[in-house]
C-alpha positions as a Markdown table, in Angstrom:
| # | Residue | x | y | z |
|---|---|---|---|---|
| 1 | Met | 0.2 | 21.5 | -3.8 |
| 2 | Ala | 3.6 | 22.5 | -2.3 |
| 3 | Gln | 2.9 | 20.4 | 0.7 |
| 4 | Trp | 2.6 | 17.1 | -1.2 |
| 5 | Pro | 4.4 | 14.9 | 1.2 |
| 6 | Ser | 2.3 | 16.1 | 4.1 |
| 7 | Cys | -0.8 | 15.7 | 2.0 |
| 8 | Leu | 0.2 | 12.2 | 0.8 |
| 9 | Ala | 0.5 | 11.0 | 4.5 |
| 10 | Ser | -2.9 | 12.7 | 5.1 |
| 11 | Trp | -4.4 | 10.9 | 2.2 |
| 12 | Ser | -3.1 | 7.5 | 3.3 |
| 13 | Leu | -4.7 | 8.1 | 6.8 |
| 14 | Ile | -7.9 | 9.7 | 5.6 |
| 15 | Thr | -8.6 | 6.7 | 3.3 |
| 16 | Ile | -8.8 | 4.5 | 6.3 |
| 17 | Ala | -10.9 | 6.8 | 8.6 |
| 18 | Ala | -10.7 | 10.4 | 9.7 |
| 19 | Gly | -10.3 | 11.4 | 13.4 |
| 20 | Ile | -9.6 | 7.7 | 14.7 |
| 21 | Ala | -6.9 | 7.6 | 17.4 |
| 22 | Leu | -3.7 | 6.0 | 16.3 |
| 23 | Gly | -1.9 | 3.3 | 18.4 |
| 24 | Ala | 1.6 | 2.3 | 17.8 |
| 25 | Cys | 2.7 | -1.2 | 17.5 |
| 26 | Ser | 5.9 | -3.1 | 16.9 |
| 27 | Thr | 7.6 | -5.1 | 14.0 |
| 28 | Thr | 10.1 | -7.8 | 14.4 |
| 29 | Ser | 13.1 | -8.7 | 12.3 |
| 30 | Ala | 14.6 | -12.2 | 12.6 |
| 31 | Thr | 16.7 | -12.7 | 9.4 |
| 32 | Gly | 16.9 | -9.1 | 7.9 |
| 33 | Asp | 13.3 | -9.3 | 6.6 |
| 34 | Val | 10.5 | -7.4 | 8.3 |
| 35 | Asp | 7.9 | -9.8 | 9.5 |
| 36 | Leu | 4.6 | -8.2 | 10.7 |
| 37 | Gln | 2.7 | -10.7 | 12.5 |
| 38 | Ala | -0.9 | -10.2 | 13.7 |
| 39 | Thr | -0.4 | -6.5 | 14.7 |
| 40 | Val | -2.3 | -4.9 | 11.7 |
| 41 | Asp | -5.3 | -7.2 | 12.0 |
| 42 | Arg | -5.9 | -7.4 | 15.8 |
| 43 | Leu | -8.5 | -4.7 | 15.5 |
| 44 | Leu | -10.1 | -5.8 | 12.2 |
| 45 | Thr | -12.6 | -8.4 | 11.4 |
| 46 | Ala | -11.2 | -11.8 | 10.1 |
| 47 | Asn | -10.1 | -12.0 | 6.5 |
| 48 | Ala | -12.6 | -13.7 | 4.2 |
| 49 | Pro | -11.3 | -15.7 | 1.2 |
| 50 | Ser | -11.5 | -14.0 | -2.2 |
| 51 | Ala | -14.5 | -15.2 | -4.3 |
| 52 | Ala | -13.6 | -17.8 | -6.8 |
| 53 | Pro | -13.6 | -16.6 | -10.4 |
| 54 | Asp | -16.4 | -17.5 | -12.7 |
| 55 | Ala | -15.7 | -20.9 | -14.4 |
| 56 | Thr | -16.5 | -19.4 | -17.7 |
| 57 | Glu | -14.0 | -16.7 | -17.5 |
| 58 | Thr | -10.3 | -17.0 | -18.6 |
| 59 | Pro | -8.0 | -15.5 | -15.9 |
| 60 | Ala | -5.7 | -12.8 | -17.3 |
| 61 | Pro | -2.0 | -13.8 | -17.4 |
| 62 | Pro | 0.0 | -12.4 | -14.5 |
| 63 | Thr | 1.7 | -9.0 | -15.1 |
| 64 | Ala | 5.5 | -9.6 | -15.8 |
| 65 | Val | 7.8 | -8.5 | -13.0 |
| 66 | Pro | 11.0 | -7.2 | -14.5 |
| 67 | Ala | 14.4 | -7.6 | -12.9 |
| 68 | Leu | 14.7 | -5.5 | -9.9 |
| 69 | Ser | 16.9 | -2.5 | -10.0 |
| 70 | Phe | 17.7 | -2.6 | -6.2 |
| 71 | Glu | 19.0 | -5.0 | -3.7 |
| 72 | Pro | 15.8 | -6.4 | -2.1 |
| 73 | Thr | 14.5 | -7.5 | 1.3 |
| 74 | Thr | 11.0 | -8.8 | 1.8 |
| 75 | Tyr | 8.3 | -7.2 | 3.9 |
| 76 | Arg | 5.7 | -9.9 | 5.0 |
| 77 | Asp | 2.3 | -9.5 | 6.6 |
| 78 | Pro | 1.1 | -13.1 | 7.1 |
| 79 | Ser | -1.9 | -11.9 | 9.2 |
| 80 | Ala | -3.2 | -10.0 | 6.0 |
| 81 | Gly | -1.8 | -12.4 | 3.4 |
| 82 | Phe | 0.7 | -10.5 | 1.3 |
| 83 | Gln | 4.4 | -9.7 | 0.9 |
| 84 | Phe | 6.5 | -7.5 | -1.3 |
| 85 | Asp | 10.2 | -6.6 | -1.9 |
| 86 | Tyr | 11.6 | -3.2 | -1.2 |
| 87 | Pro | 15.2 | -1.8 | -1.1 |
| 88 | Ala | 17.2 | -3.3 | 1.7 |
| 89 | Ser | 18.7 | 0.0 | 2.7 |
| 90 | Trp | 15.3 | 1.7 | 3.5 |
| 91 | Thr | 14.0 | 2.5 | 6.9 |
| 92 | Val | 10.8 | 0.8 | 7.9 |
| 93 | Gly | 8.3 | 1.8 | 10.7 |
| 94 | Pro | 6.3 | 2.5 | 12.7 |
| 95 | Val | 3.2 | 0.5 | 12.2 |
| 96 | Glu | 0.4 | 2.9 | 13.1 |
| 97 | Gln | -2.9 | 1.1 | 13.9 |
| 98 | Gln | -6.5 | 2.3 | 13.6 |
| 99 | Ser | -9.8 | 0.6 | 14.3 |
| 100 | Arg | -10.2 | -0.1 | 10.5 |
| 101 | Gly | -6.7 | -0.7 | 9.4 |
| 102 | Gly | -3.0 | 0.0 | 9.9 |
| 103 | Ile | -0.3 | 1.9 | 8.1 |
| 104 | Thr | 3.4 | 1.2 | 7.8 |
| 105 | Ala | 6.0 | 3.8 | 6.6 |
| 106 | Phe | 8.9 | 3.0 | 4.3 |
| 107 | Thr | 11.5 | 5.7 | 3.4 |
| 108 | Ser | 14.8 | 5.8 | 1.5 |
| 109 | Trp | 16.5 | 8.0 | 4.1 |
| 110 | Ser | 17.5 | 7.2 | 7.6 |
| 111 | Arg | 15.2 | 8.4 | 10.3 |
| 112 | Pro | 13.7 | 7.3 | 13.7 |
| 113 | Ser | 11.6 | 4.3 | 13.0 |
| 114 | Asp | 9.1 | 4.9 | 15.7 |
| 115 | Val | 7.5 | 7.9 | 14.3 |
| 116 | Leu | 5.7 | 8.4 | 11.0 |
| 117 | Pro | 7.9 | 10.7 | 8.7 |
| 118 | Asn | 6.7 | 14.1 | 7.6 |
| 119 | Glu | 8.0 | 15.8 | 4.5 |
| 120 | Thr | 10.1 | 13.8 | 2.0 |
| 121 | Pro | 13.6 | 15.3 | 1.5 |
| 122 | Pro | 14.7 | 16.3 | -2.0 |
| 123 | Gly | 15.8 | 13.3 | -3.9 |
| 124 | Glu | 14.4 | 10.8 | -1.6 |
| 125 | Thr | 11.4 | 8.5 | -1.7 |
| 126 | Arg | 8.6 | 7.6 | 0.7 |
| 127 | Met | 6.0 | 4.9 | 0.5 |
| 128 | Asp | 3.1 | 4.1 | 2.9 |
| 129 | Ala | 1.6 | 0.5 | 3.0 |
| 130 | Ser | -1.8 | 0.3 | 4.5 |
| 131 | Val | -4.2 | -2.5 | 5.1 |
| 132 | Gln | -7.8 | -1.1 | 5.1 |
| 133 | Leu | -11.3 | -2.5 | 6.0 |
| 134 | Trp | -13.7 | -0.3 | 4.0 |
| 135 | Asp | -17.2 | -0.5 | 2.8 |
| 136 | Pro | -17.9 | -2.1 | 0.3 |
| 137 | Thr | -15.7 | -4.9 | 1.2 |
| 138 | Gly | -13.8 | -7.0 | -1.4 |
| 139 | Asp | -14.9 | -4.8 | -4.3 |
| 140 | Leu | -11.8 | -3.2 | -5.9 |
| 141 | Asn | -13.6 | -1.3 | -8.5 |
| 142 | Ala | -16.0 | 0.2 | -5.9 |
| 143 | Phe | -13.1 | 1.0 | -3.6 |
| 144 | Val | -11.1 | 2.7 | -6.3 |
| 145 | Ala | -14.2 | 4.8 | -7.4 |
| 146 | Gln | -14.3 | 6.1 | -3.9 |
| 147 | Arg | -10.6 | 7.1 | -4.1 |
| 148 | Arg | -11.3 | 8.8 | -7.5 |
| 149 | Ala | -14.0 | 10.8 | -5.9 |
| 150 | Ala | -11.7 | 12.0 | -3.1 |
| 151 | Trp | -9.0 | 13.0 | -5.7 |
| 152 | Asp | -11.5 | 14.8 | -7.8 |
| 153 | Ala | -12.7 | 16.8 | -4.8 |
| 154 | Ser | -9.2 | 17.7 | -3.9 |
| 155 | Gly | -8.3 | 18.8 | -7.4 |
| 156 | Ile | -6.0 | 15.8 | -8.0 |
| 157 | Ala | -5.7 | 14.6 | -11.6 |
| 158 | Val | -5.0 | 11.0 | -12.7 |
| 159 | Leu | -2.2 | 11.1 | -15.1 |
| 160 | Ser | -1.9 | 7.4 | -15.8 |
| 161 | Glu | -3.8 | 4.1 | -14.8 |
| 162 | Glu | -2.6 | 0.5 | -15.3 |
| 163 | Gly | -4.4 | -2.7 | -14.6 |
| 164 | Trp | -2.1 | -5.5 | -13.3 |
| 165 | Thr | -2.7 | -9.2 | -12.7 |
| 166 | Leu | -1.0 | -10.8 | -9.7 |
| 167 | Ser | 0.5 | -14.3 | -9.6 |
| 168 | Asp | -2.7 | -15.8 | -8.4 |
| 169 | Gly | -4.8 | -14.0 | -11.0 |
| 170 | Arg | -6.0 | -11.3 | -8.6 |
| 171 | Pro | -6.4 | -7.9 | -10.2 |
| 172 | Ala | -4.6 | -4.7 | -9.1 |
| 173 | Leu | -4.7 | -1.1 | -10.2 |
| 174 | Ala | -1.8 | 1.3 | -10.3 |
| 175 | Phe | -2.1 | 5.2 | -10.6 |
| 176 | Val | 0.1 | 8.2 | -11.0 |
| 177 | Val | -1.7 | 11.3 | -9.8 |
| 178 | Glu | -0.8 | 15.0 | -9.9 |
| 179 | Gly | -1.9 | 17.8 | -7.6 |
| 180 | Ile | -2.8 | 21.2 | -8.5 |
| 181 | Asp | 0.8 | 22.5 | -8.3 |
| 182 | Gly | 2.2 | 19.7 | -10.5 |
| 183 | Ala | 3.5 | 17.4 | -7.6 |
| 184 | Gln | 3.1 | 13.7 | -8.4 |
| 185 | Gly | 2.4 | 10.6 | -6.4 |
| 186 | Phe | 1.9 | 6.9 | -6.9 |
| 187 | Phe | -0.9 | 4.7 | -5.7 |
| 188 | Phe | -1.4 | 0.9 | -5.9 |
| 189 | Phe | -4.7 | -0.9 | -4.9 |
| 190 | Met | -5.5 | -4.6 | -4.6 |
| 191 | Thr | -7.9 | -6.7 | -2.5 |
| 192 | Ile | -6.8 | -9.1 | 0.3 |
| 193 | Gly | -9.9 | -11.1 | 1.3 |
| 194 | Glu | -12.4 | -8.4 | 2.2 |
| 195 | Lys | -9.8 | -5.9 | 2.9 |
| 196 | Tyr | -7.6 | -3.7 | 0.6 |
| 197 | Leu | -3.9 | -3.2 | 0.3 |
| 198 | Val | -2.9 | 0.4 | -0.6 |
| 199 | Leu | 0.8 | 1.4 | -1.4 |
| 200 | Ser | 1.0 | 5.1 | -1.9 |
| 201 | Gly | 4.1 | 7.4 | -2.0 |
| 202 | Asp | 6.1 | 10.1 | -3.6 |
| 203 | Gly | 9.6 | 10.7 | -4.9 |
| 204 | Asp | 10.9 | 8.1 | -7.4 |
| 205 | Leu | 7.6 | 6.9 | -8.9 |
| 206 | Gly | 9.2 | 4.4 | -11.1 |
| 207 | Leu | 10.9 | 2.7 | -8.1 |
| 208 | Leu | 7.5 | 2.8 | -6.3 |
| 209 | Ala | 5.9 | 1.0 | -9.3 |
| 210 | Glu | 8.8 | -1.5 | -9.3 |
| 211 | Ile | 8.1 | -2.3 | -5.5 |
| 212 | Ala | 4.4 | -2.6 | -6.2 |
| 213 | Arg | 4.9 | -5.1 | -9.0 |
| 214 | Thr | 6.5 | -7.5 | -6.5 |
| 215 | Val | 3.3 | -7.7 | -4.3 |
| 216 | Arg | 2.3 | -11.3 | -4.1 |
| 217 | Pro | -0.3 | -13.2 | -1.9 |
| 218 | Ile | 0.9 | -15.5 | 0.8 |
| 219 | Glu | -1.0 | -17.8 | 3.2 |
| 220 | Ile | -2.9 | -16.0 | 5.9 |
| 221 | Thr | -1.7 | -17.0 | 9.4 |
| 222 | Tyr | -2.9 | -15.6 | 12.7 |
């Protein structure tokens, strides 16, 4: 799997929908943070609130978030209802929109922010954040089962799997996967209403996991 970075970008897009035309949209930066307003969700159906947990179940305690190893800034998507911290020195953009979701690229190296990056240079790290509307909606286990099936069909092996609990009790899953040539990547999945947030990337997998651990729900605004 020598072309891992290109394949990684393809996986992120394939998980939304194959062959759907992309349309670029813009981000704004008011105070150094990236604040994505309604761009990702304009072509999606409205978010539905997450189902309330069964009253007889005891929510799992939130997964501990260790002290960050990087100087952070915050990426917010109030239209989808999440935010996370990432290294302030990274390049962010573009936001590519499709009929059932959108994808935003984050890279540790400087580059034009209006074009999705291709290969990850040696020693660098790339992450894609995508919001996806996929059937079945709001079912993390079923969504991840579809991803597993796609990995199996591509000869991609799961090296590790961790279940995390977010600050609001919402479950999330994190994976390290390996291609047939030994190249590795990181994937994180969680529900946001009826949609899914997927973080995927290659390079420093520990750093990607550190970023993913900072994901937290915020109030949805339109």
